[in-house]
Every structure is written in structure tokens, then in C-alpha cells.
N, C-alpha and C positions, 0 to 999 in steps of 0.2 A: 504649586509652582508658576502660575500667572504673573506671579510680584515679581519679576526678574527686572534689571535695568535697561537690558537687550528684551524689545518685541517678544513674547515667546514664539507665536504664530508666526512673525515673520522670520525669524531664525530658524524656526524649524523647516520651513519650506526654501529657505535659503543652503540650508544642513542637507536635506535629504535632495533638492536639485543636483548634487556634486554624483550620489549616488556610490558612496561608499558602503559597502555590505559592513566591514569592518573600522568607523570611525577611528579604534585606535592603531588604525596603519596611516591613516592620512601623511602625504609627505610634510615634509616645512612648509613646501610652496603653495598646498593646496588650503595651509589652515591660514596661511599669511591672507591667501584669495578669499576665503569664508570669510576671515575678520575683517578685508579692508571694506569686502562687497556690505557688508550687515553696518559699518562706520557708517558709508553712505545713504544704506537705506532707510538708517531706523535715527541719524542725525545722532548717535552715538557714541562719546568717545571710547574708543579700546584701551584696553593696557596689554600692549603688545611684547611677549616674553618669548615668541617662537623661534624669532630669526637673530643668528649669532651674527651681526651685523654692528661693526664698533660705533660708538657713538658720542666719540671725542672728535674735535678737531685734529685735522690733517697735522700733523707735525710741518709747523713752519718753514725748517731748513729743508727739510723735502719740497716743498713747493718752492722755494726757491731756485731750488738748483733745476729742477727742471723747467720753470720756466725760462733759466738763462741757458741751460741746453736747446730751449725749443726755439729760441731770440735768435743762437747762435745756428742756428738751421740745421740742426740735426733730425727735423723730423722728414727729410727730404733722404738722407741716407739710410740703404738699409743696415739692420742692427749685423754685426758677427756673428754666427750663431753658436759663439763662443762666448759671447759675452762682451761687453766695453769691458778693457781692461783694466779702469778706476774700480768698477764694480767689483771684479774679481779679488784685484789687491784688498777692497775695503771687507768685503767680505769673511776671506781668510783672518786680517786680520779682528777682524767680531768677533768672531770664533774663537780665536787663541784669548779675546780679554774675557769673554763673559761666558765661556765653557772651558777654558782652558786646554782647549785641545787644539793638534796641529792640523790641519786639513791647506794643503796648496791653491792656490789660487787656480790653479788650471782644473781643480774638481770642484770649484763652486761657481756653478752655473746657472745663469739668470730664466728664470720661468716665470708663464703669466700666471704669477699665482701660486699656492701652494696644491692646488687641487690639480694645474695640469703636472705642477711634480709628480705627485701621488700618482697619478695615470701613468705618465712616461714609467716612472717607477717600477709599477705592476708587469708595464708590457715588458718590459727590458728583461724584468728577472723573471717571468714566466718562462725567454725565449732561450735561456740559457742552459735548460739541460730539458731535454722531453719529457721525462718522468716526472719533471716537478712544473705541475699544473696551477698548484693552487695557491691561495694564500689564504694566510693565517691571521685571523683578526683576535686583537686580546681586546674582547671588548669591556665597557661598553665603549663606543666610538662614535663619528661620523658618517650615517647614515649612505651618505651619496657614495663615500669610498668602498661602497659594496656596492652602488649601481654602476661605479667605473669598470668593476669588476664583470659587473653583468653585459653592459657595453660592449667589452671585447669578448667576451665567450671563454672569460675564466672560468674557475672554481675559487670557492671560499669556504674556509673553516673557520669557527671561533667560538671562544667559550667568555665568560661573563667571570671576567678576574675578583669580584666582590666577595665569592667564596674561596680563592685562592692566593691570599694576601700572605705575604713574607714568604717563607719556604716552603709553601704549600704550593708555592707559582712553581718548581723544579718539576715535580712529578707532573703536572699536567702542561708542560712544554714537552718534559720527553718521551709521553704519550703520542703527544701529535708528530711531532716530530720525527720519532723513530719510525715511522710509516712510509716515509722517503715520499712523501711527494709535495712537503712545504717549499714554494721557491723563495719565499719572505715573510715576516711579521710584523706588524702594523700595530702602532699602539701613538696616542698623543699624550703629552704628560707638559705640564699641568691636561688633568682630561677632560676630553669634551663628552659628555653633557657631566659626569657625576662630579669633575672637579678634585678628585683624588691625586694625590700627586704618588708615583712609584717612587722608593727609596734608593739610595746610593746599591744598599744590599739586593733589592729586587730589579735591579738595572744590571748589575752584576752577574746574578741568576741567569735572565737574559743574555749578556753578553758569555757566557760561560754555556750554553745551550746551543747557539748560535755558532760559538767557534768546536762544539763537537758534532754537529752537524752539518757544516761547514751549509748556515742555511744566511739569507740575509735578512737583516734590522733596516726597518727603516720608519724612523722614529720625527714623529709629527709634531713638531714644535710650532705650531699655531701661536700658543699662547706663552710667550717664553718668556723665564723671569717675571711669572704672574703669580709663584706661590709667596704670598704677603708676607706670610710669616718670618719669613725670613729676606735680607737684606741682598739681594741677588744684584742691587745695580751700580756695583763700583766695577768699572774696568780692570780687570788684572787685578783683581782683591777678590779674595778667600770671603764669602762663598760662592760657587759660582753655581748655575744652570746645571742641574744633572742631568747626565748624556748616558746611553749604554756607550760611547766613543770611547770611556777609558776600559773599557773590555772587551771590545770585539775590534777588527780593522772590516768587519763583514758590513759595515753602516754604511746608511744614507739619510742624512738629515734633511727636514723640510725648513724652513727659516723664512716664515711669511713676513712684510711687508704690513699686513690688512690690520691688525689685532695690535700689535707692540707698537705702531708708528701710526694707525688707523688710516692708513695709508689704499683700503681696501678697494678702493674706485680704479685706480692705474693696473689692477693686477698686474702684481712686481711682487716676486719672491727669489729663493736662491735654493737649489737644491745641493746638497754639500755630502761629495764621494767620495768616503776614506781614501787615502795615496793608492792602499792596497789595493781596494778593490775597481777603483779606476782604471789601475794598469792589468788587472787581472783579463786572462782570456776564457773562454767557455767553448764548451764543442758546439754547441748549438746556438753560438753565435757566428761562429766560423762559417757551420753549414748554410746558416742561413744568409751571411751577406758577406761571406768569402773571406772575413778577417776580422780584425776588428779588437778593440777589448771592451768591457763593461761600460766606461767612460767614454770611449769613444763612439759606440753604436750609441749609449742615452743622448749625446749631441748631436751627433751626426747623422743620423741615419730617422732615431727617433723624434727627437725634438723637430728634424727640420721637415721629417714629414708632417707631422702635428699641427707647426704653425711657423716653420720657417723663421724665429726667432721669436724676442722678446721687446715690447716698448721699446724705442732707443731713449725717449726723451726720462720714464721711469726707471732707467738702469742708471741713471743720471743721479737722479732723487734718491734711488736707495742708497746708492754710494755716498750721498752726502749726509743720510743719517747711516749709516754705518761709521763711517767715518767722527763724526760729532761724538756719537755716544761712546767710540772708545777712544777722543780723545777726554773724555769725561766731562765735554760742554754742555751735551743736551741728554737729560737725565729722564730718559721715558719710562722707566718702572717707575716713578713718581707720577709722571701721567696717568699712566695705567692703574694706578691704585683706587681710584673713582672707584671703577669696577668693585672692590672688594668694599667700598663704603657703602656704595646702593646694595648690596647681597647683606651686609646687615642688617640695613633696616629693612627690606625685601625679608628676609626669613623669620627678623623678628613678626613682624606683621603675621606672615601665613602661618606659625607657630601659635599667635595667642588665639587664632579662628579656629584651633583643634586639627590642623595638619600638622604632619610631619616630616622631616628630612630625612629622606630616604639611604644616600650616602650621607653619613651622619660622621665616621669615622675614619680617619686615615693612621691605620694598624692602631686604635690606645688614643693616637691624638686626634684634636677633635678639627673638621676638615677645615680649609683655608676658605675665605671668603672671597671672591672672586668674579670673572665673567659669568658662569652658568653655577645654579644649586638643583637640586630635584627636592622635589614633593611629594606625597603622597594625602590619600583621609583617607580614614578608618572606612571600612567597607566598598569601598569602589575601586574598581580596576583603572591601569592608566587608560582605556580607551574611554569609560565614563567618565571619568573625572574633566579628562579635554573637553569633552560634548558640553559635559555640564556646565564648563567654568564657563564656555563659549555665551551662554545664556547672561552672564553676569560682566560681560564686557572683558575677560581676560583670556588673552589665548596662549600658548605651549603646545609642545609636544610631547608624546607620548614616548617613554624610556623604552618601549618594546620596539619601536624603528631604529633603535640603537644599538640592537644587541644585547641590552639590559636582560637580565631574568626575572629583575624588580618590575612590582606594580608602582606606577607613579608618572611624573611630567618632569621635563629638563625645561627650566627657565631659564632663559638668559634675563641680566641686569641693565644690556645697552641700551635699549630706548626708553627707560624711565624717564620719566620727566619731573622737575620739583612737586607740581602739583599731585601728583598722581599717590602720593604715600596714602595722602588721606584716604582720596580716592575706591584706593586698593581697600584700605582698614575697612569703610563704610561697604565698598561690595562684598567682601570675605567674613566679615559681620552677618550680612543678611542670609550671603550662604550657606554660613553654619545653624542659620535662626531654621533656614527651610530645610538641612540634613542637618539635624540633631544628632548626637554623637550615643 
């Protein structure tokens, strides 16, 4: 085990210094910190696959619009807590163009990224009814969202949908929702980390369960239109990005500027609340705030307390990107297809050296190539594999931190450089030689 690309003893000392009793439970930030320190201490290039950070150039139409807004003096003016009118209008139009759903501009509320959008959604949903204090995660999912629940002091339940695809989803959802303690359920589509995509039939089941038990659905669309098996990039033309909004009015959509437009640094997104939910009153909210509807409490109470609004100039950037996409002059989907091309090359390398794809099928159809994929190695747990790959200059995160019941790792394609495909091939060949199957 001495002939590893990263000096074995130095790597072991750095890993041990973090005092992690179970390396498989290391957070994304801890893995990044360890890999970055080893890169510096050993002068060894790492192949970073742990962080879900965009690896493409920010959409120029957004950059130009934000610069123009700043030059026009917008930085000196507090943003309206409801959001800039132009963004609300263009968000509503974008949703119609690419999801074929009507959400009034009123319900399109800017947030400082989907992270704030989900935090505010969890907080508001759990205040609607004192008996409903729990969020249900349809896992695997984004680990930090569970951390948000912990920070708020609420509760969560979860299940790995791996064994409950298709019609099986109905029974497991009914079992959880029938207990009466679920305020909202959340999932991402396409999925972070497994990259499977819930089908229209599965979304219909979620919508029907939402209606039956009057439960809010939070749909995280961070990877908007990134199921590259379908041509989802034509505004106002089918096929559209699948959404639960076709099957229930109890929905909240989280639409982020980070991945679709590579605008992560400005922390901008939109929470889109259905017209019905926006105007719905709840006894818990009335008792706590003296009145208000879900939408007004979300905006004027919760968001106001969290951040007093969203970056003013970034709102103009997102509005411009939404408009250009809806006008058909900005093909944002073609831009993000680069992630799919990277995933295909990376998966081929891993498979060639004895690894397997964990979430490999989407109801019998091969999983899409995209922002993430999942890997495992025979005879190793996810934690063991994550730690061992560190010695080979490859960093990823364990699936166990995402709520998955499967052993393996989540790998992200966004930071991969052109020179690293050959480097990865060489390192995994050595890994396979040192760990014969």
C-alpha cells in the first residue's frame, strides 16, 4: 500500500488529524479540506469529484445584465422583499416556457440560492400545523438539507427510493403520510446524487399522495432540464421538464441559477409557490403571526427575517437569463450538456478498472449522463472506498451521507479538467492492481 500517488504516511496523518471515527460520514467540506491540504502538502494534483460546484463559464447574458444594473446604481437601493418586478415576471414566463405550468409572478420569490429557498420552505411548512413537525426526504438527496432541519430543531424521516421506484412508491408514501406528522416532502429531479429522474407516473403518484394527505411537496429543480436523454431546451415546446406541479396544487418549486446558468457565485434563485398554496391560510401561521397566507408569511416574515431580501443586482442577472432562455436566444441546455459528455468518459474509466455504477438504471433504462454519477468497488464499503481513493488523489463523498442505503460514492463531473482523464485512468489502474477483485 506504499506505492500510492499521494504519499501514504502524509495522507494518513492528515486524515487522522481530523478525528473522524467514521470516515464515511465526513461532510463534503471536510473531504474538500483534506484533499486540498494534501494537494498542498504533497504537491500532488487531486481529481476533485466531491463538490457539486459548476465548472462552466457563467452565462454572459446574466453577467452583462448585472453589470448594467450596478452601473445604474442599483447597489445603493434595498431590494423589495417581494423581488424585482422584472424577475418575478420573467420567472413566471420561464416556468411556463419550460415546465408548461402557470405560476403567477406574485408567487415567484427570489432567494439567495435554493439553499435559502429550501430553508425558508421547511421553516414555513413546519409552522402551518403544530401536529406536522417533520419533513419527509425521498432519498438519496442533498446532505445539507438535513442539516438545515437539524439547525431549525425540526424532525425528518427518509427512505431510499432505490427499492420503491414506479408503482411501489405509492405504498411507501402512504405509510409515511398516513401518520399525520409530515409537513412537507422533498426530492430533487434529476436526483442529487444518483442522477435518476422520477418519471411522470412517479410524479403523479407523489401529487396524488400530496392531495390525499394535504401535504406540501418541495421539488428541488437545481439541475433543471439536465436529463439529457430528452430534448428539454426548446421554450414553449414539448417535451417539458417533468414536474409534480401537473398533479397537485400543494407544490413549491426551487429553481436555481447555480447549475443551469453557472451563476452559483451570486447566490440567486427563485422559489415558485403555486397560486393555491400562496393564498392558503393555515391555523398555525395565524396563531404565530396573527394572520397571513403561506406565501405572504414565507416572503414577508420568514425571508425578511433571514436576509431582508436577495442581492439586488443578481436579480436583474437572473431575470435576463430567464428572458433570453424563454425568448429562445439562449440555449442554456446545450451549454450544460458538457457535464453529460464528461460523465460518459469518467464512467467508462471507472468501469474499465473494476468499479460499478450503483444507481445504474432508471426503471430499466440506462441512467442519464450528467452532473453526478455513483460508483462502488467490490468488497469495499462507501466509507472504505472514499478513504482509500484519497491515497490515489481522487476525492468523492460517501452515499451514506445522502440518505442512500447503498454502498458507494457520489462523483461530480464539474471540476474535471481535460488532462485528468488520462491521470484518472492511470491512478485507477494502480488502484485496481493494489486491490485485485
